[in-house]
Structures are given as structure tokens and as C-alpha cells.
N, C-alpha and C positions, 0 to 999 in steps of 0.2 A: 841558369838561375831557376829555382823552383817556385818560391813563394815570395810575394811582395806584400808588405804591410803598409796600408795607407791609413794615416791617422792625423788628427789635428792636436798639436802639442798641448795647448791650453785646455783641451777637452778630455783627452784620454792618454796622455803620455805615460802615466803610471801603468795603465792596463797594457799599453803597447809594449812596454819593457817586459812585463810578465809574459805576455803572449810570445814575444821574440824568444825568450829563454825556453819556454815550453816547446815551441816548434823546432828550435835549434837542437834541443835534446832528442827530439823524435826523428828529425830529418837530416841533421848535420848543420853545423854553424855556417858553412858556406852556402847553404841552400835557402837562407832566409835573409831578405833585404829590408833594412830599416835605415833611414837617412843618417841619423846621428852615429850609427855604428859603422856604416859602409862607405860613406862619402869621404874622399880625401880633401885635405885643405886646398883651397883654391880651385876646386873642381866646379865646372858649370853645373848648377843644380838641375835646370830643365833638361839639359843634354844627358846628364847622368840618369835621371828618372826615365827618360824615353828609352835609353839603351838597356836599362835594367828590365823594363817592362817587355822589351822585345825578347828577352831571354826567359821570362817567367812563364809558368803554366797556371798559376793561380794568383789572384789578388784578393787579399783580405781587407775589407773596408771596415775600420773600427768606428762605431757610432756611439757617442756618449750623449749625455743630457744636453750639452751645449753645442753639439756638432752642427745642428741645423741653423741656429740663430747666432752663431759667432760673428762678431763685428770687428771692423778695423778701427784705427784711431779716430776716424771722422764719423763713426757711427754707421757705416755702410756694411750690409751683410757680406761676409767674405765669400760664402758659397756662391759661385757663379760670377764673381767679380773677376775682371781682367787681372791676370798674373797670380791668381790664387792657386797655390801648388796642389791643394787637395782636389780641387775641381779638375785640374790638369791630369793628375794621376788617375782619377776614376774614369774620366772621359777617355783617356788613352786605353785603359784596360777594357772598358765596355766596347771600344771600337775594334778589339781583337777577338775574332770568333773562337780562337783556340785557347783563350784565357778564361778560366772559371772565376767569376767575380762573386765573392761570398760576403754579404754584410754580416758583421758580428756586433751585436748589441751588448753594451756594457753599462754598468752603473744604473740599471733600471730604465734605460732608454727604450723608446718605441720606434718601430720602423716608420720613416717619413712617408707621407702620402705623395702620390705622383704630382699633384698640383703644387706641392710645397717645394719641389725640386726645380732647379734650372733646366732648360730644355735639353741640354747635352747630357744631363744625369738622370733623366726620367726613366730610362730602361732599368736603372738600379732598383726602382720600386717593384719591379716584376721579379726580382731575384728572391729566392727563399731565404729569409733571415735566420741567423743562428744566435741564440741567446747564451751568453756566458755569465754565470753568477758567482759571486764571491764564495758562497757557502758550498758550492759544488764545482769549484774551479777545476780540480784535477780531473774529475769525471767528464766535465765539459770539454777539456782539452783533448781527452782521449777521443771523444766523439768528433770534435773538429778535425783532428788528425785523420780520422777515418774518412771524413768528407773530402779532405784535401789530397789524400794519398793517391786516388785514381787520377787526379789532375796533375800530379807531379811524378811521372813515370821514372824520371832519372834521379829522383831525390835520394833513394836508398843507395844507388851505386855511387853517386857523386859524394855522398857523405862518408863513404868508406875510404879513408885515407890510411896508408901504411903508417904505423907509429912505432916501429921497432918491435922486436920479438915476433909473435905470430901476427901475420898480416890480417887486417880487418876484412880483406877480400876472402880469406880462407874459409870462413864459416859459410857465406853464400855459395862458394864453389863446392864445398862439401855437401851442402843441401842439394845442389843441382845434381851432383853425382849420384846421391842416394835416390833422388826422384827418377833419374834415367835408368838406374838399376831396377827400381820397382816396376817401371813401365816395361822393361825388357822381360822381367820375370812373368808379368801378367800376359804378355804377348806369347810367351813360349809354353805356358801351362796348358794342360788338357782341359778343355771347356765342354767336353761332350755331355756332362751332367747338367749344364746350365739350363738347357731347354726342358728338363724334367721337373723343374721346380715351378708349380703353379703360383701365379700372383693373384692374391685376393684383392680386388679393388678397394675393399673396405679396410684392408690392413695398412699399417704404416709403409710397408715395402711397396704394396700396390699403389698407394697414393703417391709415393715418391716416384715410382716408375711412370705413373700417369702424368705427374707434373713435368717430369723431364721430357716426356713425349710431346707436351704442349709448349716446350721451350721455356718452362719456368724453372727457377732455381729451387731445388728441394734438398735439404740436408739428409744425411743418412739417418735411418731410424734409431741407431744406437748412438747418435750424437749426444754429447754430454749436455746437461741442462746449463743454460746461461745464467748469469746473475739476474736477480729481479730488480727492476727499476720502477720508480714512481712515474705516473703520467700526469699531464696537465689536465685538470678538470675545468669545466666551464665556470668562469667567475661570475657570469651574469647570464640571464635567460637559461639558468640551469635547474629550474624546478618544474615538476610535473604535478598537477593538482587534479584530484578526483573527489569533488565534493569537499568533505572535511579532512580528507587525507592528502598530505603534501609530502612529496619526495624530492630529495636533492642528493646529488653525488658530491661528497665532500673530499674524497681522496680515492686514489686508485693506483694499482701496480700491475706490471706485466712481467712475465718470464717466459722465455723460449724454452720449450721442453720437447726435444727431439724434432719431429716434423711440425709440431703444433706449438701452442702457447697457452699459458694459464693467465687468466685475468681476474684480479680481485677488485671489487668496488665497495667502498664504504658508503653506505646509504644512511642519510638522516631522514627518518620518517616522523611526521608531525600529525597528531590526531586532534583536530580542533572541535570535534563533535562531542556528543554526550554519551556515546556508546563505544565499547571496545571494538577493535578491528584486528584482523590478521596481519601480521608482518612476517611474510614467508616467501620462500622461493617461487611459489606459484605466481606471484605478481610480476616476475621479471623474466625477460628473455633477451638474448643478445643476437642481433641480426648482423652477420658478418660473412663475407665471401659467398653470398647467395644462400646461406643457411640460417635457420632460426634455431638457436641453441638454448637448451634449458640449463639452469644452474645446477651445480653439484655440491652446493654448500650445506644443504640440509637445514637451512634456517626455517624455524617454525615457532614464532613467538606471538604473544598477545600485546598489542599496542593499546594501553589503557586510555580511557577517555581523558581528554585535555592533557595529553602527555607527549613527550618527545623521546625517541629511542634511536640508537644507531646500531647497525648490523652490517656484516660483511657478506656480500654475495660473491660466489666463486663460479667462474666459467672455464671449461676446458675446451679449447678450439682445436679442431683437427689440422688446421693449417695456420700459418703465420699471416696475420692481417694487420694493416696499418690503421684502417678506419673501421668503425663499427657503429651500430645504433642500439642503444639500450631502450627496449620497449617495456614500459610500465603499464600494467593493465589492472582494471577493476571492473569486474562483470563484463559489460559490453563496451567499455570505454578503454582507450589506450592513449598514451602520449609517448612520442619518440624523442630521445635525447641523443644527438650525435656525439661520438667520442673519438678522440685521437689516441690510438693505442701505441704511438711511438713513445718509447721510454725517454724521459728527459735527462737521464744520467744521475738523478738524485736517488738516495736510498729509498726502498719501499716504505710507504706511509700508511698503508691500509690497516695496519694493526694498531695505529695510534688513534685514540678517540679524538674527535675534532672538538676543540673547546669553544668555538665561536657560537654565537646565538643563532636562533633558527631563521633570522632574517638576513644572514650573511650573503646568501645567494639571491635575495629578492631584488627585483627591479620595481621600485615604488615611485609613482609620480602623482602629482596633485591635479585633479580635474576641476574642482570647485574649491576655492580657498575661503571665501567669505560666506557668511550666513545668507540664506535665500529663503524668504517666506514661501510656504506651500499653500495650504488651505486653512481656513478657520471658520468658526460659526458654531452656534449652539453650545457655547462654553468650552470649546476645544480649539486650540491653535497648534499648527504643525510647521516646523521649520527644518530645512536641510542645513545643517551646520557646516558640513564639508563633504566632498566626494573625492575618493582616491582610487587609483588604479594600480593593481599589482600584476605584472606580466609573468605568465607561465609559458612553457613550451607549447602547451595544448589549449590554452584558454587565457583570457584576461579577466581578472576578478575586479569588479566594480563595487566598492564599499561606500555606502551612504550613511553618514551619521545623522540621525533624525531625532529631533526633540519634540515631544508631545507635552503640551501645557493644558491642564484642566482648571478652568476658571468657573466651572458650573457647580451645581449642588450634588451631582451624582457621579459615581465612578464611570470612567470611560475605558474602552479596550483599545489597545494599540492596533488591533486588527480592524478597527473602524476605518483606518486609512489604508487604502489599497494602492500599491505602487507596482507599476509595470514598466519595462524598458523595451522600447521598439528599436531593434538593432539587427542589421544584416538580413532584413526581410522577415524577421520573426518578432513576435511579441512575447517577451520573456518574463516569467514570474521569478521572484527571488528564491534562491535555494535555501536562504537562511534569513529569518526575520523574527523580531520579538513577539511574544504572546504574553502580554502583561496587562494588568488593570492599573490605571492611573487614578489615584484617589483625588477627590476634590481639593483644590488649592495646592496641588503638587505637580511636579514635572517628572518626565522620564526620558532618558536618552539611551538610544539603542542603535544597533547596526542593522541595516538592510543590505543584503549581499546578493549580487547577480554574477553569473558566469556568462561571458559574452565571447563569441567566436574570436580567435586571436587577430584576425585581419581587419576587423571592423574598426573604423576610425571615428564615426559619429553615432549618436543614439538620441532618442527622445524619451524623456521621463514623463510618464503619464500617471497623474495622481487623482484619486477619487476619494471624497470624504462626504458621506451622507448626501449624495446626489450632486455635490459640487465637484467640478473637474478643472484640471489645469495641466498644461503641457510645458515642458522646459527642455530646450536643446542642450545637449552635452557634447563637447569636443573631447573625445577620449584620448586622442593622440594628435600632437601638433604636426 
């Protein structure tokens, strides 16, 4: 037995049926076990499950939206309850070191946390989860089969049943004979010229030989390019801010090309300032495999004041990498954004403009919700109306909405109110604040914006107005 499918019927029966069909097509019908298809009438359920698990090499645990909280008729959670067959299946599989246990998330489910699982199932939370989506089902099944195939060494052979005419064993046997013949030919040929070919370490051949010498897997330099796939981009904490310039990765794709890979990243750049800025390759570097790699896209545009623009940055990596860091720089500042370069099986998306608004990646929280008086006197009153926090990878932006009220006879300047933020051992001035004249009998509302180190949790607002002073504590993060 090669592959065992564990699922809860009321949670993911439909997905389990589809998965069974896909795996049976790839491994053979006799190599995939699912209770409704494989159990005989009158057969002891628990005994059958245990015997099947003793034969399997992989256990696929299907987790849908109702998997964790499913209840029995009396309202008790089924997972972990005595006699629950799903708990029994997974616990049995986890207890066998030679069985690969693969959680497969369907229907938009998330991987349960360790503390949400019963004691016997907690090792499941440490298994790398696989997500299967309706819109990319076929590609996801190909990827899942590739994950399961090393865990089921007998699957291909067991699936090959003679069915009349040419035996299904014939093709594997023919391939084996061809491979043995090729090996014999290479062993007998004259290799006296091999040592005369110098290997340039910087060349594809040199890199492949060097990788093989270190025990790494390196494809031949003339290997065909693989299809391009989309990558998962950060859904939150995915923005880098440098003053008025804000960058977010909204889509990405990867493609294996010979020994290396090509990476495309669609970047949304926002300019909240009053002057134009460069939107170009020079702002971006990809750190991967111990190297810092410059883009090859040739992007060189102007990002106009108060505008948003999208562009595609392209990187060519000399080796295949799973993880990388996108470094976004502006003068002497930089912000690092981690990226997972594992293709998710979806078609590439970097060529498609992202229709979402500029705050789609933003993490916004409220620091002060209610109006809080600051200072007043000599015909002027100031109030903090609210304070919000926007989290970036490299900073946290604190925006204070302040109201100035002029009850005097002469105009006042918003600059008469001085605001500073004591945070992280520093006293910070705002990087953006209004410079307006408030006429008599009128009010003005404007933003005072600070950038605070990302790990700071508390700060003190210090306000000064015509020799009057006040301090107010702020809890930036709970």
C-alpha cells in the first residue's frame, strides 16, 4: 500500500474524492486507500485502518475549514475524542517513522496551531503543509504527486498491472535496458580528452561541477527551461518605507533556466511627497545564496509626486534558490523583505497589473481612538483627534491627526506647536508636518507623521506651545 488518505467526511469528502482520483491516475488505483472505496462490507473498521497504515508509505491528512472544530451529536469536539477514526488514523501514521505524513489544506483552511491539537496529534503541526486550491487544482496535484513519489517507492511498480496486449511492465523494462546500454557505452568510450577541457568556475559547467563536488544537485547547463510559476508574496508586513516612498511586492514569478533561475517581481511604488522620485533598478537588489544580485530589467522611470506606479523588476540568479531577500534602498537607508521563491503551481502573474488599492498590503492599527486635548492659550487650542500606526518591514509610521483652533484676533502658524516623540532612546522629530496659517475664527486639521524603529512598543509624545509643555504616553503595540 502506498498512499493513505485521512479525511473527515462532513468536512472534505468532496475534496477527498477528487484527490483519490488524481492520485490513482498518477500512482495506480490499487495504491491509494480511502475507506469508502476500499473497505468491504462487514469489515472491522479500526482493524482495517491499522493494517492499511502498516502497508502505506505516505499518509495525506486532508484539512478543511471544519476539520478542527467538528462536533459529535452531543456537542463534543470529535478531534481527540475516544473512538474518533480521524484521530486514530493520524496518530497511527505519526507513530510510524517510515510513513511521510503530509497535511493538505483545502477550501481555504489554515494549518492548526500546536496548542489547538490533542496531545497525540501535536507532531502534525510540525509537518510542512501543502495547500490545494480549486483554481490551480491540476498543477497542485502534480506538485503533491512529486512530494509523495519519493515516499512511495513501490507505487509505480505496483500500479503496473498487465491488461492484455502489450504489458504495462514493458515500457519500464525497455527504459531500464536503454539506461544500462547507455551506461555501458559511456564506460567503454575513450575518455582521454576529458582532462584537456578546462572548467571555468564562473561558467555554467564550472558551477555545475563545483556544485556536484560539494554534494549538491546541479542540472546540466543545457537543461531546458522549466515552466514559469507564480510565487506567494507577503500578504502583510510586505511594505518598505523610505520617507514619502513606499514599496510593496504585489506579485512574483519564477522560472528555472538551466543551472539558475529567473525571478520577476511586480512592485507597487507610492510617492506621497511633493516632488518626483526615481523608480528604477538601482533601488533593488536580491540577496540569495550568499550573493547580492542586481536587476536586469532596465527599469528607469519617474514616479510623479502624489502618484502610484507599478513596474516589474527582473533578476537572473546563477543558482536555484528557495529563499531570498529583496533589499530596497534609498540613499543610505534600506529595508529587507524576505521572499519564498518556491513556485506555487499557479500561472505566472507578474505581467498582470494589480488592481488593488495601495493599502492592500498595509498593516494599520489604532493607537489613540478618542480626541485628547493637547495645549491651549493665547487664542489657540490644539487637540489630538486620533493616532494610528502603520507597520512596515523597516519602520513603523505613527500618524497623528491634530486640530488647531484659532479663537484670537490674529492668524497663528501650525508651527507654533512643536511635537516630538521620545521612542527607543531617541527624541524624534516628525518627518512630515503641516506648515499653514490658521486665520482668526477658523480651524485647521493636519497630519503630523513620525517614523519609529520597528521594535519600539511605547513612546512619549512631548508637546510645546508658546512655553507651555505637556507629555502623553502612547502604547504603540499591545
